SERO-4910 file (N, C-alpha, C, O; in steps of 0.05 Angstrom, whole numbers):
BEGIN
 pado doro    nc1    nc2    nc3   cac1   cac2   cac3    cc1    cc2    cc3    oc1    oc2    oc3
  Unk    A  -1257    638   1312  -1229    636   1305  -1221    606   1305  -1205    597   1289
  Unk    A  -1232    592   1324  -1225    563   1325  -1234    549   1300  -1222    529   1292
  Unk    A  -1256    559   1288  -1266    546   1264  -1250    555   1239  -1245    538   1222
  Unk    A  -1241    580   1237  -1227    591   1214  -1198    582   1213  -1187    579   1191
  Unk    A  -1186    579   1236  -1157    574   1236  -1149    549   1221  -1130    550   1205
  Unk    A  -1162    526   1224  -1154    502   1208  -1157    508   1178  -1141    496   1162
  Unk    A  -1176    524   1169  -1179    530   1141  -1156    546   1130  -1146    542   1108
  Unk    A  -1147    565   1147  -1125    582   1138  -1100    565   1136  -1084    569   1117
  Unk    A  -1095    547   1155  -1072    529   1154  -1072    512   1128  -1052    510   1115
  Unk    A  -1095    501   1122  -1098    485   1098  -1092    501   1073  -1079    491   1054
  Unk    A  -1101    526   1072  -1096    544   1049  -1067    550   1046  -1057    550   1024
  Unk    A  -1053    555   1068  -1025    561   1067  -1009    537   1058   -990    540   1042
  Unk    A  -1016    514   1067  -1002    489   1058  -1007    484   1029   -989    472   1016
  Unk    A  -1029    492   1018  -1035    487    990  -1022    506    971  -1019    501    947
  Unk    A  -1012    529    982  -1000    550    964   -977    540    948   -976    545    924
  Unk    A   -957    525    960   -934    515    944   -943    496    922   -932    496    900
  Unk    A   -964    480    928   -974    462    907   -986    477    884   -982    470    861
  Unk    A  -1001    498    891  -1013    514    870   -993    529    854   -995    531    829
  Unk    A   -972    538    868   -950    553    854   -936    535    835   -931    543    812
  Unk    A   -928    510    844   -914    491    826   -932    483    803   -922    479    781
  Unk    A   -958    480    807   -976    472    786   -977    494    764   -981    488    741
  Unk    A   -974    519    772   -976    541    753   -949    547    739   -949    561    719
  Unk    A   -927    536    750   -901    542    738   -898    529    710   -905    506    706
  Unk    A   -889    545    691   -885    535    664   -856    534    657   -840    549    668
  Unk    A   -850    517    637   -822    512    629   -819    516    599   -838    514    584
  Unk    A   -794    521    591   -788    521    562   -784    492    554   -774    476    569
  Unk    A   -792    486    529   -788    459    518   -773    461    492   -782    475    473
  Unk    A   -750    447    490   -735    445    465   -742    419    452   -739    397    464
  Unk    A   -751    420    427   -756    396    412   -734    393    391   -731    410    373
  Unk    A   -719    371    392   -696    367    374   -705    354    348   -727    343    346
  Unk    A   -688    355    328   -694    343    302   -698    313    304   -712    302    287
  Unk    A   -685    301    324   -688    271    326   -712    263    343   -716    240    348
  Unk    A   -728    283    351   -752    278    366   -750    280    396   -770    280    410
  Unk    A   -725    282    407   -722    285    436   -733    312    446   -731    332    431
  Unk    A   -744    312    470   -754    337    482   -738    343    508   -733    325    524
  Unk    A   -732    368    512   -717    377    536   -735    398    549   -741    419    538
  Unk    A   -742    393    574   -760    411    589   -744    424    612   -731    410    628
  Unk    A   -746    451    613   -731    465    634   -732    495    629   -753    506    621
  Unk    A   -709    508    632   -707    537    629   -684    544    610   -661    535    614
  Unk    A   -689    560    590   -668    570    572   -655    594    585   -668    613    592
  Unk    A   -628    592    587   -613    614    599   -602    634    579   -600    658    585
  Unk    A   -595    624    556   -583    642    536   -586    630    508   -585    605    505
  Unk    A   -589    646    488   -590    638    460   -572    656    444   -574    681    445
  Unk    A   -553    644    429   -536    659    411   -539    649    382   -558    634    377
  Unk    A   -521    656    365   -523    649    336   -521    619    332   -533    609    313
  Unk    A   -507    604    349   -502    576    344   -511    557    366   -514    533    361
  Unk    A   -516    568    390   -521    550    413   -544    561    431   -551    584    430
  Unk    A   -555    542    446   -574    549    467   -564    537    493   -558    514    495
  Unk    A   -563    554    514   -556    545    540   -581    539    556   -600    555    557
  Unk    A   -582    515    568   -607    504    578   -602    490    605   -582    477    609
  Unk    A   -622    493    623   -622    479    649   -647    463    652   -669    473    649
  Unk    A   -644    437    657   -668    420    661   -683    428    686   -671    439    705
  Unk    A   -709    424    686   -725    431    710   -715    415    734   -708    391    732
  Unk    A   -714    428    757   -706    417    782   -676    410    783   -667    395    800
  Unk    A   -661    421    764   -632    417    763   -618    443    761   -630    464    757
  Unk    A   -591    443    764   -576    468    763   -554    468    741   -544    489    734
  Unk    A   -547    444    731   -526    442    711   -535    455    685   -558    452    676
  Unk    A   -517    470    672   -523    484    647   -513    467    624   -490    459    623
  Unk    A   -531    461    605   -524    446    581   -524    464    557   -538    484    556
  Unk    A   -507    457    538   -505    472    513   -516    455    490   -506    433    486
  Unk    A   -535    465    476   -548    451    454   -543    466    428   -547    490    427
  Unk    A   -533    452    407   -528    465    382   -555    472    368   -573    455    368
  Unk    A   -557    496    358   -582    503    344   -587    486    320   -609    483    311
  Unk    A   -565    476    308   -568    459    284   -582    433    291   -591    419    273
  Unk    A   -584    425    317   -597    401    325   -626    405    334   -640    386    340
  Unk    A   -635    430    334   -661    437    345   -682    441    323   -677    455    303
  Unk    A   -705    429    326   -728    433    308   -743    458    317   -748    476    301
  Unk    A   -752    458    343   -769    480    352   -766    484    382   -759    466    396
  Unk    A   -771    509    390   -771    516    419   -799    526    426   -809    545    414
  Unk    A   -811    513    446   -836    523    458   -829    538    483   -822    525    503
  Unk    A   -831    564    483   -823    580    507   -845    579    528   -869    575    522
  Unk    A   -837    584    553   -856    584    575   -877    605    572   -899    603    583
  Unk    A   -871    626    557   -891    647    552   -914    639    534   -934    653    533
  Unk    A   -910    616    521   -930    607    502   -922    611    473   -936    601    455
  Unk    A   -901    626    468   -891    631    441   -875    607    432   -860    594    447
  Unk    A   -877    600    406   -861    579    394   -844    590    371   -852    609    357
  Unk    A   -820    579    368   -802    588    347   -789    563    334   -777    547    347
  Unk    A   -793    561    308   -780    539    292   -752    547    285   -747    568    273
  Unk    A   -733    531    293   -704    536    288   -696    523    262   -683    537    245
  Unk    A   -702    498    258   -696    483    234   -720    467    226   -732    453    243
  Unk    A   -727    467    201   -750    451    191   -739    425    180   -724    426    161
  Unk    A   -746    402    191   -736    376    182   -742    372    152   -764    376    143
  Unk    A   -721    364    138   -724    357    110   -724    380     91   -729    377     67
  Unk    A   -719    405    100   -718    428     83   -690    438     80   -672    428     93
  Unk    A   -687    458     64   -660    470     59   -649    484     83   -625    490     83
  Unk    A   -665    489    104   -654    502    128   -634    484    142   -616    493    155
  Unk    A   -638    458    139   -621    439    153   -605    421    135   -584    411    143
  Unk    A   -615    415    111   -601    397     94   -608    404     65   -627    419     59
  Unk    A   -592    393     47   -596    398     18   -589    373      3   -569    359      9
  Unk    A   -604    366    -17   -598    344    -34   -578    352    -55   -581    372    -69
  Unk    A   -557    336    -58   -536    342    -78   -525    315    -88   -516    299    -72
  Unk    A   -527    311   -114   -516    286   -125   -528    261   -113   -515    241   -110
  Unk    A   -554    263   -106   -567    241    -93   -561    236    -64   -570    217    -52
  Unk    A   -546    255    -52   -538    252    -24   -550    275     -8   -555    297    -19
  Unk    A   -555    270     17   -564    291     35   -541    304     49   -527    291     65
  Unk    A   -536    329     44   -514    344     56   -525    359     80   -540    378     77
  Unk    A   -517    350    104   -525    364    128   -509    388    133   -484    387    132
  Unk    A   -522    411    137   -508    436    138   -498    442    166   -511    436    186
  Unk    A   -474    452    168   -463    463    193   -467    494    191   -469    505    169
  Unk    A   -467    507    214   -471    535    214   -445    550    208   -423    539    212
  Unk    A   -446    575    199   -421    591    194   -404    593    219   -380    593    217
  Unk    A   -417    595    242   -401    597    267   -386    572    273   -363    573    283
  Unk    A   -397    549    267   -384    523    271   -360    520    252   -341    506    259
  Unk    A   -362    531    228   -342    527    207   -319    547    209   -297    543    198
  Unk    A   -322    569    223   -304    591    222   -275    583    229   -270    570    249
  Unk    A   -257    591    211   -228    587    214   -220    557    216   -199    551    228
  Unk    A   -236    540    204   -229    511    204   -222    503    175   -234    512    156
  Unk    A   -202    485    173   -192    476    147   -195    445    146   -187    431    164
  Unk    A   -206    436    124   -207    407    119   -191    400     94   -193    414     74
  Unk    A   -174    380     96   -157    371     74   -169    345     63   -172    326     78
  Unk    A   -175    345     37   -186    321     24   -164    302     17   -141    310     14
  Unk    A   -170    276     14   -150    257      3   -141    267    -25   -158    276    -41
  Unk    A   -115    265    -30   -104    275    -55   -111    257    -78   -116    233    -75
  Unk    A   -111    268   -102   -111    252   -127    -81    247   -132    -65    266   -135
  Unk    A    -74    222   -133    -45    214   -137    -43    197   -162    -55    176   -164
  Unk    A    -28    207   -182    -25    194   -208      4    188   -214     22    204   -209
  Unk    A      9    165   -226     35    157   -236     31    150   -266     17    131   -272
  Unk    A     45    165   -283     42    160   -312     12    162   -320      3    145   -336
  Unk    A     -2    181   -309    -30    186   -315    -49    164   -306    -71    162   -315
  Unk    A    -39    146   -288    -56    125   -277    -57    128   -247    -37    134   -234
  Unk    A    -81    123   -235    -83    126   -206    -67    105   -191    -65     82   -200
  Unk    A    -54    113   -169    -39     94   -153    -55     84   -130    -79     91   -128
  Unk    A    -43     69   -112    -57     58    -89    -69     80    -72    -56    101    -68
  Unk    A    -92     75    -61   -105     96    -44    -89    104    -20    -91    126    -10
  Unk    A    -72     85    -10    -56     92     13    -38    116      8    -33    131     27
  Unk    A    -28    119    -17    -11    142    -23    -27    168    -23    -17    189    -15
  Unk    A    -52    167    -32    -70    190    -31    -75    199     -2    -74    223      4
  Unk    A    -79    179     16    -84    186     44    -58    196     57    -59    213     75
  Unk    A    -35    185     48    -10    194     60     -4    223     53      5    239     69
  Unk    A    -10    231     28     -7    259     20    -26    277     35    -19    299     43
  Unk    A    -50    268     40    -69    282     57    -58    286     85    -60    308     96
  Unk    A    -47    265     96    -36    266    123    -12    285    124     -9    300    143
  Unk    A      6    284    104     29    301    104     21    331    102     33    348    115
  Unk    A      0    336     87    -10    364     85    -21    373    112    -16    396    120
  Unk    A    -36    356    124    -47    362    151    -25    368    171    -25    387    185
  Unk    A     -4    350    171     18    353    190     32    380    186     39    394    206
  Unk    A     36    388    161     50    413    156     33    437    164     43    456    177
  Unk    A      7    437    157    -10    460    163    -15    461    193    -18    483    204
  Unk    A    -17    439    207    -22    439    236      1    454    250     -4    465    272
  Unk    A     25    453    239     47    467    251     49    497    242     58    514    257
  Unk    A     40    502    218     46    529    206     21    546    201     24    568    192
  Unk    A     -3    535    205    -27    551    202    -38    558    229    -59    547    237
  Unk    A    -24    575    244    -30    579    272    -57    592    277    -69    589    299
  Unk    A    -67    607    258    -92    622    262   -117    605    255   -139    614    256
  Unk    A   -112    580    247   -133    562    238   -133    536    253   -112    527    264
  Unk    A   -156    523    254   -158    496    264   -159    476    240   -178    478    224
  Unk    A   -140    459    238   -139    439    216   -152    413    226   -144    402    246
  Unk    A   -173    405    213   -189    382    221   -173    356    216   -161    353    194
  Unk    A   -172    338    235   -158    313    232   -167    298    208   -192    295    204
  Unk    A   -149    287    191   -157    272    167   -176    249    172   -194    243    156
  Unk    A   -173    235    195   -191    213    201   -220    223    204   -238    210    194
  Unk    A   -223    246    217   -250    257    220   -262    264    193   -285    260    188
  Unk    A   -245    276    175   -254    283    148   -262    258    133   -283    258    121
  Unk    A   -245    237    134   -251    213    118   -275    198    128   -289    186    112
  Unk    A   -279    198    154   -303    185    165   -328    199    155   -348    187    148
  Unk    A   -328    226    156   -351    242    146   -356    237    117   -379    234    108
  Unk    A   -335    235    101   -338    230     72   -350    202     68   -367    198     50
  Unk    A   -340    183     83   -349    155     80   -379    152     88   -394    139     74
  Unk    A   -386    165    110   -414    163    119   -433    176     98   -456    167     95
  Unk    A   -423    197     84   -440    210     64   -439    195     38   -453    203     19
  Unk    A   -423    174     36   -421    159     11   -406    174    -11   -411    169    -35
  Unk    A   -388    192     -3   -374    208    -23   -348    194    -31   -327    198    -18
  Unk    A   -349    179    -52   -325    168    -64   -310    189    -80   -320    212    -83
  Unk    A   -286    183    -90   -271    203   -106   -287    212   -130   -286    236   -137
  Unk    A   -301    194   -143   -317    201   -166   -339    221   -159   -344    240   -173
  Unk    A   -353    215   -137   -374    233   -128   -364    259   -118   -377    280   -120
  Unk    A   -340    259   -106   -328    284    -97   -324    304   -120   -327    328   -117
  Unk    A   -318    293   -144   -313    310   -167   -338    325   -176   -336    345   -189
  Unk    A   -362    315   -168   -387    328   -176   -401    340   -153   -425    346   -155
  Unk    A   -387    344   -131   -399    357   -107   -386    384   -103   -362    387   -105
  Unk    A   -403    405    -99   -393    432    -96   -376    434    -70   -381    420    -51
  Unk    A   -357    453    -71   -341    458    -47   -357    470    -25   -350    466     -1
  Unk    A   -378    484    -31   -395    495    -11   -408    472      5   -410    473     30
  Unk    A   -418    452    -10   -431    429      4   -410    414     20   -417    405     42
  Unk    A   -386    412     10   -365    397     25   -358    412     51   -355    400     72
  Unk    A   -356    439     49   -351    455     73   -372    451     94   -366    448    117
  Unk    A   -397    451     85   -420    448    104   -420    420    116   -427    417    139
  Unk    A   -414    400     99   -413    373    109   -391    368    129   -395    356    150
  Unk    A   -367    379    123   -343    374    140   -340    394    163   -323    391    180
  Unk    A   -357    414    164   -356    434    185   -331    451    183   -318    458    203
  Unk    A   -323    458    158   -299    474    153   -305    499    136   -323    498    119
  Unk    A   -291    520    142   -294    544    126   -278    542    100   -285    555     80
  Unk    A   -257    525    101   -240    522     78   -234    492     72   -232    477     91
  Unk    A   -233    486     47   -226    458     38   -202    459     20   -201    476      1
  Unk    A   -183    442     25   -159    440      8   -160    414     -8   -164    392      3
  Unk    A   -157    417    -35   -158    394    -53   -131    394    -68   -123    414    -79
  Unk    A   -118    371    -68    -92    369    -80    -88    347   -100   -103    327    -99
  Unk    A    -69    350   -119    -63    330   -138    -33    327   -140    -18    346   -141
  Unk    A    -24    302   -140      5    296   -145      6    279   -170     -6    258   -173
  Unk    A     22    289   -189     26    275   -215     55    269   -219     72    287   -218
  Unk    A     62    244   -223     90    236   -226     93    220   -252     75    206   -261
  Unk    A    117    222   -263    124    206   -287    154    201   -287    169    215   -274
  Unk    A    161    180   -302    190    173   -303    204    193   -321    195    200   -342
  Unk    A    227    202   -311    244    221   -326    268    207   -338    266    184   -347
  Unk    A    291    220   -337    315    209   -349    327    186   -331    322    186   -307
  Unk    A    341    169   -344    355    147   -330    385    152   -334    394    162   -354
  Unk    A    400    144   -314    430    145   -315    441    120   -304    430    107   -287
  Unk    A    464    113   -314    477     88   -305    507     92   -303    519    109   -318
  Unk    A    520     77   -286    549     78   -285    559     50   -276    544     35   -263
  Unk    A    583     44   -284    595     17   -278    619     20   -260    633     41   -260
  Unk    A    624      0   -245    648     -1   -228    659    -29   -229    644    -48   -233
  Unk    A    686    -32   -226    698    -58   -227    723    -60   -210    733    -40   -200
  Unk    A    732    -84   -205    756    -89   -189    771   -113   -201    761   -135   -200
  Unk    A    795   -108   -211    811   -130   -224    837   -133   -210    849   -114   -200
  Unk    A    847   -158   -209    874   -165   -199    889   -181   -220    877   -200   -231
  Unk    A    914   -175   -226    930   -189   -245    953   -204   -231    963   -194   -211
  Unk    A    961   -227   -242    984   -242   -231    998   -257   -253    986   -263   -274
  Unk    A   1022   -264   -249   1039   -278   -269   1043   -307   -261   1045   -314   -237
  Unk    A   1043   -324   -281   1050   -353   -277   1079   -357   -286   1085   -354   -309
  Unk    A   1096   -364   -267   1124   -367   -273   1130   -388   -294   1151   -387   -308
  Unk    A   1113   -408   -297   1118   -430   -316   1113   -421   -345   1131   -425   -362
  Unk    A   1090   -409   -350   1085   -402   -378   1085   -372   -383   1079   -362   -405
  Unk    A   1091   -357   -361   1094   -328   -364   1067   -314   -373   1068   -291   -382
  Unk    A   1045   -328   -371   1020   -316   -379   1007   -301   -356   1008   -310   -333
  Unk    A    996   -278   -362    982   -262   -341    952   -270   -340    939   -273   -361
  Unk    A    943   -272   -317    914   -278   -313    901   -256   -296    914   -244   -278
  Unk    A    876   -250   -303    861   -229   -289    837   -240   -275    825   -260   -284
  Unk    A    829   -228   -253    805   -236   -239    792   -211   -227    806   -191   -221
  Unk    A    766   -212   -223    753   -188   -211    723   -189   -217    712   -210   -224
  Unk    A    710   -165   -214    681   -164   -219    674   -136   -229    689   -117   -226
  Unk    A    651   -134   -242    640   -108   -251    611   -106   -242    597   -127   -239
  Unk    A    602    -82   -238    574    -77   -231    564    -52   -245    579    -33   -249
  Unk    A    538    -52   -251    526    -29   -265    502    -20   -248    485    -36   -241
  Unk    A    501      6   -243    479     18   -227    463     36   -246    473     53   -259
  Unk    A    436     31   -246    418     48   -262    400     64   -243    388     52   -225
  Unk    A    398     90   -247    381    107   -231    359    119   -249    364    129   -270
  Unk    A    334    116   -239    311    127   -252    301    152   -239    295    152   -215
  Unk    A    300    174   -253    291    199   -242    260    201   -244    248    193   -264
  Unk    A    248    210   -222    219    214   -221    213    244   -221    223    259   -204
  Unk    A    198    253   -241    190    281   -243    162    284   -229    144    269   -235
  Unk    A    160    304   -212    136    307   -196    124    335   -199    139    355   -198
  Unk    A     98    336   -203     83    362   -204     61    360   -183     45    342   -183
  Unk    A     61    380   -165     40    382   -145     22    406   -150     32    427   -157
  Unk    A     -4    402   -147    -24    423   -151    -40    425   -125    -50    405   -115
  Unk    A    -44    450   -115    -60    455    -92    -82    475    -99    -77    496   -110
  Unk    A   -107    467    -91   -130    485    -93   -142    489    -66   -144    470    -51
  Unk    A   -150    514    -59   -164    519    -34   -190    534    -41   -190    553    -57
  Unk    A   -211    525    -28   -237    537    -32   -249    546     -5   -242    535     16
  Unk    A   -267    566     -5   -281    573     19   -310    563     18   -318    552     -2
  Unk    A   -325    568     39   -352    558     41   -372    574     24   -396    568     25
  Unk    A   -362    593      9   -379    607    -10   -374    597    -39   -383    608    -58
  Unk    A   -359    574    -40   -353    561    -66   -333    577    -83   -332    574   -107
  Unk    A   -317    594    -69   -297    610    -84   -270    597    -82   -261    588    -61
  Unk    A   -256    596   -105   -229    586   -106   -210    608    -98   -205    627   -114
  Unk    A   -198    606    -74   -181    628    -64   -151    622    -68   -135    640    -63
  Unk    A   -144    598    -77   -116    592    -82   -114    570   -102   -128    550    -99
  Unk    A    -97    573   -123    -94    553   -144    -66    555   -155    -61    573   -172
  Unk    A    -48    537   -147    -21    538   -156    -10    510   -161    -18    490   -149
  Unk    A      8    508   -181     22    483   -186     52    488   -185     62    510   -190
  Unk    A     67    467   -178     96    470   -176    109    443   -183    101    422   -174
  Unk    A    130    445   -201    144    421   -209    172    421   -196    185    442   -196
  Unk    A    180    399   -185    207    397   -173    228    401   -195    226    388   -216
  Unk    A    247    418   -190    266    427   -210    282    404   -222    283    400   -246
  Unk    A    295    389   -205    314    368   -215    302    340   -214    313    321   -225
  Unk    A    279    337   -202    268    310   -199    284    295   -177    302    306   -165
  Unk    A    276    271   -172    291    255   -152    289    225   -160    274    218   -179
  Unk    A    302    209   -145    302    180   -151    286    164   -131    284    140   -133
  Unk    A    275    177   -111    260    162    -90    230    167    -91    215    157    -74
  Unk    A    220    184   -110    192    188   -113    180    207    -92    155    209    -89
  Unk    A    197    222    -78    187    241    -57    173    265    -70    181    274    -91
  Unk    A    151    274    -57    137    298    -67    138    321    -46    125    341    -50
  Unk    A    153    317    -25    153    336     -2    162    364    -10    151    384      0
  Unk    A    182    366    -27    193    393    -33    172    410    -48    167    433    -40
  Unk    A    160    401    -70    140    417    -83    115    421    -66    102    442    -68
  Unk    A    108    402    -50     84    405    -33     89    427    -13     71    445    -10
  Unk    A    111    427      1    117    448     21    121    475      8    113    495     19
  Unk    A    132    475    -16    135    501    -31    108    514    -35    105    538    -31
  Unk    A     87    498    -42     61    509    -47     46    516    -21     33    537    -20
  Unk    A     49    499     -1     35    505     25     45    530     38     30    544     52
  Unk    A     71    536     34     82    561     45     69    586     33     70    607     44
  Unk    A     57    583      9     46    605     -5     16    607     -4      4    624    -17
  Unk    A      4    589     12    -25    590     16    -32    613     35    -14    623     49
  Unk    A    -57    622     35    -65    644     54    -64    635     83    -67    652    101
  Unk    A    -60    609     88    -62    599    115    -35    598    129    -33    596    154
  Unk    A    -13    600    114     14    595    125     22    619    142     17    642    135
  Unk    A     35    613    164     47    633    182     74    624    190     79    601    197
  Unk    A     94    642    190    121    636    197    124    630    227    140    614    235
  Unk    A    108    643    243    110    641    272     96    616    282     96    611    306
***
């Protein structure tokens, strides 16, 4: 027994080492080449919940960022194949990175408007202002949806190299996938000069000269000219299946003299499928 006892102690001490050596982990390989080693706790349609080895914090990894998972069991599963249609698609010379349907659900992206005066494009700032005004209105009245901030939309368009000209030749399905939105709103504002009106006003004072009895007048006149601006607003809404679900135009009845487009814009937005009174 004196001879066997030290051997048994050595064997018992070695058991944890042998156990750790045999323990296997799941490995997530991302599209950018990063590897994550640990244990997968849950997988759903859009995400993977993961714990690094020797840690307890749970991390959430988007499936759209994952290339492959090597499971501890020895099984491997390819989630996205780099460079194929599973993760991206070539359109108009651009690579459109796809978002998943779950990521896009109930989200709305508003594009910069096409803004024309007398059939000529105006400064881009007015296009972005109309985009912002549409966002502000829907953010208050489209309670069942998440409206993506215009800055986020414009940054994504800029990174993809999508100018206004290229936007016209890009499908709405691709735009939805790029912007992470289920719906995209595209708008046009067209303005032209309408009727002009003018009116005059004056102020005169008369007085007599006792010497020659002649009357003299003094005063001023002014003329005001008002130019009416006629405005037509068009709103189109598309879903991520490339379907046009809303297409309406509205012209302001009387026009105005300050170039405002808010009345016809709000008239149309109230009639979109997204509007809610509450």
